[in-house]
KEKE-3310 file (N, C-alpha, C; in steps of 0.2 Angstrom, whole numbers, plus 5000, padded with zeros to 4 digits):
npx = (4628:4624:4610:4613:4626:4624:4616:4625:4636:4629:4624:4637:4642:4633:4636:4649:4649:4640:4642:4640:4630:4614:4603:4609:4612:4601:4598:4607:4603:4590:4593:4600:4591:4578:4580:4591:4591:4578:4572:4563:4548:4544:4535:4536:4549:4547:4539:4549:4558:4550:4548:4561:4564:4556:4561:4573:4590:4603:4597:4602:4607:4595:4588:4595:4593:4579:4577:4586:4579:4567:4571:4580:4577:4582:4596:4599:4597:4608:4619:4616:4616:4629:4637:4633:4639:4652:4661:4661:4667:4680:4684:4682:4692:4704:4703:4703:4716:4723:4717:4722:4735:4736:4728:4731:4734:4732:4727:4719:4709:4703:4698:4688:4679:4675:4668:4656:4646:4642:4637:4626:4619:4616:4608:4597:4592:4588:4578:4569:4565:4558:4548:4541:4536:4528:4518:4513:4514:4525:4528:4533:4525:4515:4504:4500:4493:4492:4481:4478:4489:4499:4495:4497:4511:4515:4510:4518:4530:4531:4528:4539:4549:4545:4545:4537:4529:4534:4536:4542:4551:4548:4536:4528:4529:4521:4509:4507:4505:4493:4484:4484:4478:4466:4461:4460:4450:4439:4438:4435:4423:4414:4414:4409)
npy = (5389:5390:5386:5382:5377:5367:5359:5356:5349:5339:5331:5329:5320:5309:5306:5302:5291:5282:5268:5256:5261:5268:5262:5258:5270:5274:5273:5282:5294:5295:5297:5309:5318:5317:5313:5320:5334:5337:5340:5333:5324:5307:5302:5311:5307:5294:5297:5304:5294:5286:5295:5298:5285:5284:5293:5297:5293:5292:5287:5294:5306:5311:5312:5322:5333:5334:5337:5348:5357:5358:5363:5375:5380:5384:5386:5378:5366:5365:5366:5355:5344:5345:5343:5330:5323:5326:5319:5306:5308:5312:5300:5290:5293:5292:5278:5272:5274:5267:5254:5251:5251:5241:5230:5216:5211:5201:5206:5217:5211:5203:5213:5219:5208:5206:5218:5217:5209:5218:5229:5223:5220:5233:5238:5229:5232:5246:5242:5235:5245:5254:5245:5244:5257:5257:5246:5247:5248:5236:5226:5217:5220:5228:5227:5234:5234:5239:5232:5232:5239:5229:5218:5224:5225:5211:5206:5214:5210:5196:5197:5204:5195:5184:5171:5170:5181:5195:5209:5225:5235:5249:5249:5242:5251:5262:5255:5252:5265:5268:5259:5263:5276:5272:5264:5274:5283:5274:5272:5285:5288:5277:5274:5286)
npz = (5760:5743:5733:5720:5721:5730:5722:5712:5720:5726:5715:5709:5718:5717:5704:5705:5714:5709:5704:5692:5685:5681:5688:5699:5705:5710:5724:5729:5723:5728:5742:5742:5736:5742:5756:5762:5756:5754:5742:5735:5737:5743:5734:5723:5720:5715:5704:5697:5694:5686:5675:5671:5667:5656:5647:5634:5637:5650:5666:5678:5673:5668:5679:5686:5678:5679:5693:5695:5687:5694:5706:5704:5691:5674:5676:5687:5680:5671:5681:5689:5680:5674:5686:5688:5677:5676:5685:5679:5667:5670:5678:5668:5659:5666:5670:5657:5653:5663:5661:5649:5651:5661:5658:5657:5669:5684:5696:5692:5685:5695:5704:5696:5694:5707:5711:5704:5710:5721:5714:5708:5720:5724:5714:5715:5728:5725:5716:5725:5733:5724:5720:5732:5732:5721:5722:5735:5753:5760:5773:5788:5799:5793:5780:5765:5751:5734:5724:5710:5705:5708:5701:5688:5688:5690:5678:5668:5672:5668:5655:5650:5653:5647:5634:5623:5620:5612:5616:5618:5630:5628:5621:5631:5641:5636:5635:5648:5653:5646:5651:5665:5663:5658:5669:5679:5673:5674:5688:5691:5684:5686:5699:5706)
capx = (4629:4619:4606:4616:4632:4621:4614:4631:4639:4625:4624:4644:4643:4630:4640:4656:4648:4635:4646:4636:4625:4608:4599:4613:4612:4594:4598:4610:4598:4585:4596:4602:4585:4573:4582:4596:4590:4571:4570:4557:4545:4545:4530:4539:4554:4544:4537:4555:4560:4546:4549:4568:4565:4553:4564:4579:4596:4604:4593:4605:4607:4588:4586:4599:4589:4572:4578:4589:4573:4562:4574:4583:4576:4587:4603:4599:4597:4615:4623:4615:4619:4637:4639:4632:4643:4659:4665:4661:4672:4686:4685:4683:4699:4709:4702:4705:4723:4725:4715:4726:4742:4737:4723:4733:4736:4727:4724:4713:4703:4700:4694:4682:4675:4672:4664:4650:4640:4640:4633:4619:4615:4614:4602:4592:4590:4584:4572:4564:4562:4553:4543:4536:4532:4523:4512:4511:4519:4526:4533:4531:4520:4509:4504:4495:4495:4487:4480:4478:4497:4502:4493:4501:4518:4516:4509:4523:4536:4530:4528:4546:4554:4542:4548:4532:4527:4539:4534:4548:4550:4545:4529:4525:4528:4515:4503:4506:4502:4486:4480:4483:4473:4459:4459:4458:4444:4434:4438:4432:4416:4410:4413:4408)
capy = (5386:5392:5380:5379:5374:5361:5354:5353:5345:5333:5327:5327:5314:5304:5304:5299:5285:5278:5263:5251:5264:5272:5259:5257:5276:5276:5274:5289:5300:5296:5300:5317:5323:5316:5312:5325:5341:5337:5343:5329:5319:5300:5301:5314:5303:5288:5300:5305:5287:5284:5300:5297:5279:5284:5298:5295:5295:5289:5289:5299:5313:5313:5314:5328:5338:5335:5340:5354:5362:5359:5367:5381:5382:5382:5386:5372:5360:5365:5364:5348:5339:5346:5339:5322:5321:5328:5313:5301:5310:5311:5293:5286:5295:5289:5271:5270:5274:5262:5248:5251:5249:5235:5225:5209:5209:5197:5210:5221:5206:5201:5219:5220:5202:5207:5223:5215:5207:5224:5233:5219:5221:5240:5238:5225:5237:5251:5239:5234:5252:5256:5240:5246:5263:5255:5242:5248:5246:5229:5225:5212:5223:5231:5225:5238:5233:5241:5226:5234:5240:5223:5214:5227:5223:5204:5205:5217:5206:5190:5199:5206:5189:5178:5169:5169:5188:5199:5216:5228:5239:5255:5247:5240:5258:5265:5251:5254:5272:5268:5255:5268:5281:5268:5263:5281:5284:5269:5274:5292:5288:5272:5274:5293)
capz = (5753:5738:5731:5714:5724:5733:5717:5709:5724:5727:5709:5708:5723:5714:5698:5708:5718:5706:5701:5690:5681:5683:5693:5705:5707:5713:5731:5730:5721:5733:5748:5741:5734:5747:5763:5764:5754:5754:5736:5732:5742:5741:5729:5718:5718:5711:5698:5694:5691:5680:5670:5669:5663:5650:5642:5632:5640:5656:5672:5683:5670:5667:5686:5687:5674:5682:5700:5693:5684:5699:5712:5702:5684:5669:5679:5690:5675:5669:5686:5691:5675:5674:5692:5687:5671:5677:5688:5674:5662:5674:5680:5662:5656:5671:5669:5651:5653:5667:5658:5643:5654:5666:5657:5657:5676:5687:5701:5689:5684:5702:5706:5692:5696:5714:5711:5700:5715:5724:5709:5708:5726:5724:5709:5718:5733:5722:5714:5730:5735:5719:5720:5737:5730:5715:5724:5741:5758:5762:5779:5792:5803:5790:5773:5762:5744:5728:5720:5703:5703:5709:5695:5682:5689:5688:5670:5665:5673:5664:5648:5649:5654:5643:5628:5618:5618:5610:5617:5620:5636:5626:5620:5637:5645:5633:5637:5655:5653:5644:5657:5670:5661:5658:5676:5682:5671:5676:5695:5691:5682:5688:5707:5709)
cpx = (4623:4616:4610:4622:4629:4619:4620:4635:4635:4625:4632:4645:4639:4634:4646:4655:4643:4639:4641:4630:4619:4604:4603:4613:4606:4594:4602:4606:4593:4587:4597:4595:4579:4575:4586:4593:4582:4568:4563:4554:4546:4541:4533:4545:4552:4542:4543:4558:4556:4547:4556:4569:4561:4556:4571:4585:4597:4599:4596:4605:4600:4586:4589:4595:4583:4573:4581:4583:4569:4565:4577:4582:4581:4594:4604:4600:4605:4620:4623:4618:4626:4640:4639:4637:4650:4663:4666:4667:4679:4688:4686:4690:4704:4709:4704:4712:4726:4723:4720:4733:4742:4731:4725:4734:4730:4723:4718:4707:4699:4696:4688:4677:4672:4668:4657:4644:4638:4636:4626:4615:4612:4607:4596:4588:4585:4577:4567:4561:4557:4547:4538:4532:4527:4517:4510:4516:4519:4531:4529:4525:4514:4510:4498:4497:4489:4487:4481:4486:4501:4501:4497:4508:4519:4515:4515:4530:4536:4531:4536:4551:4551:4546:4543:4530:4533:4538:4540:4546:4546:4537:4525:4524:4522:4509:4501:4502:4494:4481:4479:4478:4466:4457:4457:4452:4438:4433:4434:4425:4412:4409:4413:4404)
cpy = (5388:5386:5377:5375:5367:5356:5351:5348:5338:5328:5325:5320:5308:5301:5300:5292:5280:5273:5258:5254:5267:5269:5258:5264:5278:5277:5281:5295:5301:5299:5307:5321:5322:5316:5318:5332:5342:5341:5340:5326:5312:5299:5305:5310:5297:5291:5301:5299:5285:5289:5299:5290:5279:5289:5295:5297:5291:5292:5294:5306:5315:5316:5321:5334:5339:5339:5347:5359:5363:5364:5374:5383:5380:5382:5380:5366:5360:5363:5357:5343:5339:5342:5332:5319:5321:5322:5308:5302:5310:5304:5289:5287:5292:5281:5268:5269:5268:5255:5246:5248:5242:5230:5218:5207:5206:5202:5214:5217:5204:5207:5219:5214:5203:5213:5222:5213:5213:5228:5229:5220:5228:5241:5234:5229:5242:5248:5238:5240:5254:5251:5242:5252:5261:5251:5243:5246:5239:5228:5220:5214:5225:5229:5229:5238:5236:5235:5227:5235:5233:5218:5217:5225:5216:5203:5208:5213:5200:5192:5201:5200:5183:5177:5170:5176:5192:5207:5219:5233:5246:5254:5246:5246:5261:5261:5252:5260:5272:5264:5260:5273:5278:5267:5269:5283:5280:5271:5280:5292:5283:5272:5281:5293)
cpz = (5749:5735:5724:5716:5727:5728:5713:5713:5725:5721:5707:5712:5719:5708:5700:5710:5715:5701:5699:5686:5684:5689:5699:5708:5711:5720:5733:5728:5726:5740:5747:5740:5739:5754:5765:5763:5754:5748:5733:5738:5739:5734:5722:5715:5714:5705:5694:5691:5685:5674:5667:5665:5656:5645:5640:5636:5647:5662:5676:5680:5669:5674:5688:5684:5677:5689:5699:5691:5690:5705:5710:5694:5679:5672:5683:5686:5673:5675:5688:5686:5674:5680:5691:5682:5672:5680:5683:5669:5664:5675:5673:5659:5660:5670:5662:5650:5657:5664:5652:5645:5657:5664:5658:5664:5680:5693:5698:5688:5690:5704:5703:5693:5703:5715:5708:5706:5719:5720:5709:5714:5727:5720:5712:5724:5731:5719:5719:5733:5730:5719:5726:5735:5725:5718:5731:5747:5760:5767:5783:5796:5799:5782:5769:5754:5739:5724:5713:5701:5704:5703:5688:5682:5687:5681:5667:5666:5669:5657:5646:5649:5650:5636:5622:5616:5617:5610:5621:5626:5634:5625:5627:5642:5643:5635:5644:5657:5651:5649:5663:5669:5661:5665:5680:5680:5673:5684:5695:5690:5684:5696:5710:5715)
residu = (MET:THR:VAL:LEU:PHE:GLN:LEU:PHE:PHE:SER:PHE:PHE:GLN:ILE:GLY:LEU:PHE:SER:ILE:GLY:GLY:GLY:TYR:ALA:ALA:MET:PRO:LEU:ILE:GLN:ALA:GLN:THR:VAL:ASP:ILE:HIS:HIS:TRP:LEU:THR:LEU:THR:GLU:PHE:ALA:ASN:LEU:VAL:THR:ILE:ALA:GLU:MET:THR:PRO:GLY:PRO:ILE:ALA:ILE:ASN:SER:ALA:THR:PHE:VAL:GLY:MET:LYS:VAL:ALA:GLY:LEU:SER:GLY:VAL:LEU:VAL:ALA:THR:LEU:GLY:ASN:VAL:LEU:PRO:SER:CYS:ILE:ILE:ILE:ILE:ILE:LEU:ALA:ARG:LEU:TYR:GLU:LYS:TYR:SER:LYS:GLN:THR:LEU:LEU:LYS:ASN:VAL:LEU:GLU:ASN:VAL:ARG:PRO:VAL:VAL:VAL:ALA:ALA:ILE:PHE:THR:ALA:GLY:LEU:ALA:LEU:LEU:GLN:LEU:ALA:VAL:GLY:SER:ILE:SER:LEU:GLU:ASN:LEU:GLN:LEU:ASP:ILE:PHE:ALA:LEU:ILE:VAL:PHE:ILE:LEU:ALA:PHE:PHE:ILE:LEU:ASN:GLY:LYS:ARG:LEU:HIS:ILE:GLY:PRO:LEU:VAL:LEU:LEU:VAL:LEU:GLY:ALA:LEU:VAL:GLY:ILE:GLY:TYR:GLU:LEU:VAL:GLN:GLN:TYR:LEU:PHE:VAL)
# end
């Protein structure tokens, strides 16, 4: 199989099975790009998530663009992005027709209500994996925490969920980047 076909097929699968949006797709993206094809290391995947979160657009499409460029240049970008978008286009056309026709039926309502918890579980799992990458290895046998990263995470969590401070996610991302730069400079020049 050529690498372009692998890119298309991998991101087609991600697009096809990432029910619940970008965060729910994270385990699928990690499986395809890190575990199966080894296009990215786990650290590169964490960087990918950070870049995909900071740039406009859906995370899965940003990930397809990033991985496509790394693996096969501009043709990789086009193939991976098309592979990621195509299932959504097909599925949404089919679902729109079905929903229009059967929206009043109890069976459809029950299906939609029972898919929600699965989507939340997928998002939660991806979040835990990213948390481990961000603050260090957390397991029962081994605990290796980056205390600075943990403090930044806790502060960001409370700022985003707090009622008093009205700092949006974009401003918080910029502040996080500035704090990271400052921390690196302090580490570099004070602890040489």
